N, C-alpha and C positions, 0 to 999 in steps of 0.2 A: 466743463466738458473735458478739457485737457486733463484736469486733476483726476476726474473720475476714470478716464481711460488709463492714466498712469497707474492709479491705484489698482485697477483691475489687472493690468499687465503684470505688475509686481506680484500680486497674489497668484496669478496663473503660473508664472515662471517658478515660484518658490513654494508651491503647496505640498511637496512630497517629503520634506525633511523637517525635523524639529527646529533646527536653526532657522530655516527659511520661514517657517510659520511664525516664529518669534520675531525675527528681524522685520518681516513684512508687517506684522501688527504694530511693532514699535514705530516703524516708519509711517504707517497709516494714522497713528495717534496724532501726529502733528497736523495731518490734514483734516481728520474727521472729528476730533474731540475738541469741543469749544472751550474746555477748561484751560487749554494751553495757548499762550500767545507765541511761544517759540520753545523748541525742545530744551534749550540750555538757559532759559530764563523762567522766572516764576510768574505765573498768572496771578490775577487778583484773588482767585479762589485758593491758590497755593500759598499766597502770602497770609491768608487767614489761617492756614494750617501752621505756618511758622509761629504766628502769634498764639495759636491754641497750644502748640507744642511747648512754648515757653512757660505756659501755665501748668504743664504736666510734670515738671521736674520735681517739685515738692511732693505732690501726691505719689509719684513713682517711688520716691525715697521712703515715704511712709509705708507704702505697700511692701517694699523690699524688706524693711525691718520686721514687719509683721510676719512675712513668710519665713524669713531666716530663723526667727525665734520659735517656729514650730518645727520640732525635729521630724524630718520625713526621710530618714534612712529607708532604703528600699524595703527592708524586712520589718520596719515599723509600720504595719499596715494601717493602724489607726491614725498615725501621724500623716501618712500620705493622703489618707481620706480627708483629714482636716485641711490640708493645703488645697485639696480639691474643692472643698466647700468654699474656701475664700475665693478661689478663682471662679467658681460657679457664680458667686454673688457679683463679682466684677463683670463677668460676661453677660449675665442676664440684664444688668443695668444698661448694657449696650445693645439690647434687643436681640441677643443671640438665643437660640433655642438650645439648651444645654442638657446633655444626657451623661449620667455616670454609668460606665460599663464595668460591672464587677469582674474581677479576674481570679476568683477563688479557685477555679479549675486548675490554674497554674501556680497557685500559692502566692499570689500578689494582690495588692489592694484593688486596683482598677484604673481605668482611664477616663478622661473627659473627652467627649466629642461635642463640639459646639458649632452650630450652623447659623450663618447670616445670609439669607437669600435676598440679595439685593434687587433693586428695581431696575437696574441696568442690564446690559448684555456684554459686559467686559470679560476680561480674563478671570477664570475661576481659580481662586488662590487657596492653597492649603498651607496653614501655619502650623509648624511642628515645634513641640517643646516637651519637657518632662517635669513631673512634680517631685520626684525623689532625689535624694543625694546619696553619697557614699558614706555619710556619717550616721551610724546607727545610734540607738538610744544609749548604748554603753559608752559611746565616745565622750571624752572629756571636753570636746570642742563643740559648744552648744549655743553661744550667744552672739548677737550682733553688736559690734562695737565700732563707733566712728571716730576717726582721727583726721579731721580736716576733709580733704578730698579723697581719703582712703577709708574704706570700711572693711572690717574683718568679720567673718562668720561662716558657719558651715553651709556650703552651697551658695554663698553670696554671689559668686561668679558663675558657677556651674550648678543649676542655671536659674536660680531665683532672680538674679539680675535680669535675665532674658524675659522672665515672666512679667516683671515690672515694666520693662520696656515695651513689651507687646501690648499690655493694657494701656500704657501711656500713649502709644501711637494710635490705637483704636479710639481712645477718648479724644485725642486731638482731631482725628478725622470726623468724629461725631459732632464736636463743637464747631468745626469749620464747615459742616454740612456736606462732607464728601463721603461719609460712611454709607449713607442710604443706598446708593447704587451698587455698592461693592458686594460681590459674591464670594464669601469667605467661609471656609471650614477650618476649624481648629481641632487638632488632636494633641492632647497632653497625656503622655503615657505615665504610668505610675511605677515603672520598673526599668527605665533606660539604663541605670547603672548596674543592674543585675537582672537581666531580662528573663521573664518566665519562659519555660519550655513546655510544649513545642511552640515555635514561632508562628506556626499556622493558627494558633489560638491567640497568643499574646499580641501579635501584630496584624491580626485580621482587620480590625476596625481602621487602622492606619492605611492599609493597602486598599480597603474598600473606599476610603475617602479619596485616595489618589486617583482611583478610576473615575471619579466625578470631578476632577480638578485638572487644571492646565499647567500650573507651576507650583513649586513648593518653596517656601521660605522658612528656613530653620533658625530658631531664636536661641541657639547655643552661642557660646562666647565669641566675641569679636577677636580675631587674630591680629597681632601686632608684631612688626619686625623693626627693630632699631627706631622705635618711636613712631612708626608709620602704620596706619590702619591698612589691613590687607583683605582682599576679597577671596572667598573660598568657594570653589565650584566642584570640588572632588573630595571624597573620603575613601580611604583604603578599607578593604574588608578585614575581618578578624575571625579566624577559625582556629581550631586546635587539632593536633595530631598526637598519636601515641604509638610508639614502637615497642614491641615486646619480643624478647629473645630468649630462647631456651637452648641449652647445649649439654653435651656430655660432661659429667663431673668426674673427678678422680684425683689422684695424687698429682701435685704440681710438677713432679719430675717428668711426667709424660707430656706436658703441654707442648703444642706445635706438632706433635707426632701424628701420623696418619690415623692411629687408633684413638688417641685421646682428643685430637683437635685443638682448637684455639680457646674454647670457652666463651661464655656469654659476654664477659666484659670486653674482650677484644672485638667481638662482633658488634656490640653497641657502639664502641669507639670507632670502628670502621664506618658505620652508618652515619653517625653525626658528623664525622670529618668529611665524608663524601658529600653530605649536604653542603657543608661549608665551601668545598671546592667546586662542586658541579652545578649548584642551583642558582648562584647569583645572577640577577638580571635587573634592569632598571625598575624602580618602584616596588620591589618585592623585598620583604625581610622574613626570616624564619628563625625565630629564637628557640634555643634549647633551654627550657626553664627548670627541668628536674631530671636527674639521672640517678637510678638505683641499681645496684648489682651485687651479686655475691652467691653464696651457696643457696640463700633464699632472698627474695625481694618482693615486697608487696607495697602498693601505693594505698594511701588512706582513702576514705569514702568521698572526700571533697577534692581530691587530686592536688592537694597542697603539700604533700610530704609522704612519708611512709617509713618502712623499716627494711633494713637489709642486714644480713649477717654472713660472715665468711671467715676463712682463715688464710694465712699467707700461703700455706702449702696445699690448698684445695682449689681446683679449677672451678671457676664460677659457673653455676648451673642456670642462673636466671638473671636477666637484666631488663631494664625498661628506661625509656626516655620520653618525656613529654615536652611539648612546646607549642608555639603558635605560628601561624602563617598569615601574613598581611600582604594584600595585593591591590592593584589599582583597577582590576577588572575581574569579572567572574571567569572569563576565558583564561586569564593568567592563573587564577586559582586552579582550574582544571589542568592546565598544562604542567604546573609545578607538582601537583599531586601525582600525576602520571610519572614524572621523573623520579619522585621520591619512592614510588612503588617499585620502579626498576632497580634503584639502588638497594633497597631493602631486600630484594629477591636474590641478590648476588652473595649468597651466604658463604662465610668462611667454613672450612672443614669442621664438621662436628656441631654446627650451629643451625638453627632454624629461626627465622624472624618473620614478623608480619607487622603491618602498619594499618591503623584505623584513623578515620577522620571524623571530627565533630563540626558540623556547620555552625557558624556564628553569624556575625553581621556580614551581609553581602557588600560588594564594592559599589561605590558611586564614581564611575569614571568621568573625566571631564568631557563635556559635549559642547558643540558650537551653540546650541540653544542656551545653555547655562552661561557661556561667555557673552552671549547677546544680552542676557539679563544683567550681568556685571557691567557691561558697557552702558546700559540704561541707568544703572545705579551711579556710574561715574558722571553721567550727564547731570544727575541730581547733585552729586558732590560739587561739580563746577558751579551750579546755580547757587549752592549754599556757601561758596567760597572755600570749600574744602579740597585738599589735594586728591588726585585720582588714587584709587585703591588698586594696587597691583595684584596679580594672581598668586595666591599662596601655593607653595610647593605642597602637594598632597601628603608627602612623607612627614610633614609637620603637623598633621591633623589626624586624630584617632577616628575610630569608627563611631557611627551615630545612627539614630533612627531614620534619618532621611534616606539612608542607603536602601531601606526596604522598599522604597517607591522609586528609586532611581531608574529602574527599567521601564517605568511608566511615564514619568514626567521629568522635565528639567528643573533645576533648582539652584538656589543660593543658600549658603551657610554663613552664619556669623552675624545675625542681627541682634545678638545678645550683648552682654557686658564685656568690657575689657578688664582683665584681672590677672592675678598671679597666684601660683601655688595651689591650683585646683587639685582636689582629692587628697589634700593633706592639711593637718591642723595649721592654722595661720593663713588659710585661703583669703584673698583680698579682692576687692573691686575698686577700680578707679571711677569714682562717682562723677568725674567730669565727662565721662563718656555718655551719660544718660541723655543729655540734651541732644547731642548730634545723632545718637542712635534712634531716638524717638522720631526726630525729624526725617532721617533717612527712610525709616520704615513707613512712616505716614505718607510721605510724598511718593514713594515707589508704589505702595498699595493703591494710592489715589490714581496715579497714572495708569497702572495696570487695569484698574476698574473701569477705565474709559476706552479700552481697546481690547479686542478679542483675539487671544491666541488659541487657535483651534487645537483641541485635544487630539493627539496622534492616534 
């Protein structure tokens, strides 16, 4: 009676925020879920998960090698689809209902959406990953090679290691008898490294899945600092900007005069230097990646370079600068864009400038609900004899697919593999991480499956 009253009281006081909903449900898990004997100890059922996880390290390594040896560069549509077939087979063995969603409309291979409608009434989980890598068919970096506890290969860490860990954790749950009640949706995109546009098409299935879920767990790489595993609860946004400037041209002897003005190159220099001086604020960066200017200036079709021509004694008539903007919240993005527009509008004499923005990955700001998830993971770490995972500085993590659902549900990032050199030949994975990552994921999903966090 007292327990029931306390539980009802907690729920009533805390029902209006994400943090409160999550903290409440995690607290209630200790009371209402018979699978646990104590929050910081492993029950008999969870000890079965540990034993089942121990048996998954070998199969996970075999699956990893198989996946890495299939080239799935984003634009290798056939290769991405082949990785999808392998993952589909793995998930169907686990009683997931799997759909392949073609993405020909945006020039990409497609996505996997897999659903496991559990018999219980716990937290509805969304697992996020991707099938593609940055290494296209033309890359010379193509094969999986193992050297002791280190393996090398294209996408071995980002993120085929995460795919292997995901399957290992789900297999451990199934073999321990804890998968049956779990309500899990999995979305594996085929174009995370080079997302198809518009996002309204390429990320629709991910967003739809989030609307039917309570929390998101992203299986991209495990962050580490000074040898310590770190928890990630935030990702910064990634968007692009383009400044174009036109100005009077003429003989250089008249530069700075009222009639001739300053020219396009001085104007573009004013703008980017004003960005440097006036825009800085915590958690934001704004890189200038490309500048072109002269009597003529044109960027190429893929925005990676261009052509400019001019003479020492001719005032520049055209200039442009491109860069990115990364922020910790969508509100910060809006604020900085407005400041950039004000700076651009303050033209030097004889010049006219404009700025345009291209939306990219939204921000995933830290929330108290996500912190509560990390605290629950650290309870599991303690039960496993692992050190607590600190909160990673979001400046040390790039954009990712989980950000597209961050406005809907709280989440945790980094259930994938620890590695080094992602996105470059020589990318590696630390194979010793497979065991602890499988156990962490399996135990957290099991505990979440026995307690309900209400969808906001």
